[in-house]
C-alpha positions, 0 to 999 in steps of 0.5 A: 504506525501509532500516533496520539490518540485523537478522539476527534479524528472521526468527526473531522474525516466524516466532514470530508466524504469527498476524500475519505470514502465512508462506504468503500464496499459500495464502490467495488467494481466502480472505482474509475466511476468515483475518479471520473475517468479511466486511469488506471488505480494504484493503492497503497496498504498502510499509508501511514501519514500520507506523504508517500501517496499524495506525493506521488498523486501530485508527480503522476495526475495520469493515475489514481491513487488510493490510500488505506489505513486503519487507524483514524488518528493516522488517517486524519493526518494523511486527510491534511496533507492530501487536502493541502495538496489539492490533487483530485486523483487521491481516495482515502480509505479508513478500512483494514487492508487485509479486506481489500477483496471486500472493497475492489473486483478482481483486476480493478487495481493495476499496482500495489505498494506496502510501505514499511509495513509493520514487521510482526518480528514474533514467529507467533504473528507471522500471519499478520504480516502484510506479505503473509501468503493469505494477504498476497492471494487477496493482492492476487485477486484485485491485481490484473495478471503481470500485477506488480507489489511494489515493497519498502522496508528498513527492516532486513528480517521482514524484507527477507521474510518477504522475498522468501514469502514471495518466491514460495507463492510463485510471484517473480522477482522483477528487482531488488535493492538491498541498499535502495539510496545508495543508488540514484533511483528515479522518481523515489518518493519517500515516506516519513519513516524513509527519511527518518531511517535513512538520514540515519544511515539505516538501508532501505530494502525494496523489491519490486514483485510480479504475479506471473499470468501463469504459475504453479497452483497450490493450496493456501494451509494455515 
């Protein structure tokens, strides 16, 4: 997600260290201390403007949430939403989502969300897709055995690619939706993109994929 550059965004973000964590690597393995409870932790990589992760935190006070976003101009919008919501079970990281193993210990995260990730449609950009095998390896590290990825997109090409990537990596496809809004899915929280594209009649694709406790070992090759 790209917004107009906000040169003042870094300064505003720095003014709220209680919400936007400036030193996430120092909390590796200690995130429950940061939240001051032992509730499970769910993360969203590429949180965009923060609607999804903020609404999830409001609806599920028994779960801790961490939203991750690289662009400061987007993080500051999400930060304002979180401050307005007044939730105490949400933290934001202004970092690269590809570096999650730098910020979380193995098994520290209970569930991972990928919502409307950049499709990077050109073949030469395949390695940048958040469902590429090198990213999946990082996710597998920070999730527990039988940990799950919940992935939503409006991009059919990215969805088909991701299903193949998940299967080839050894994940189990727990449930697949080819038109999420054609069914009544309880508790579905829409992102800004989801609302925009579904209003235009575009189908929303969703999958829940599970890292099984035991899977065939394989080597990740570039």
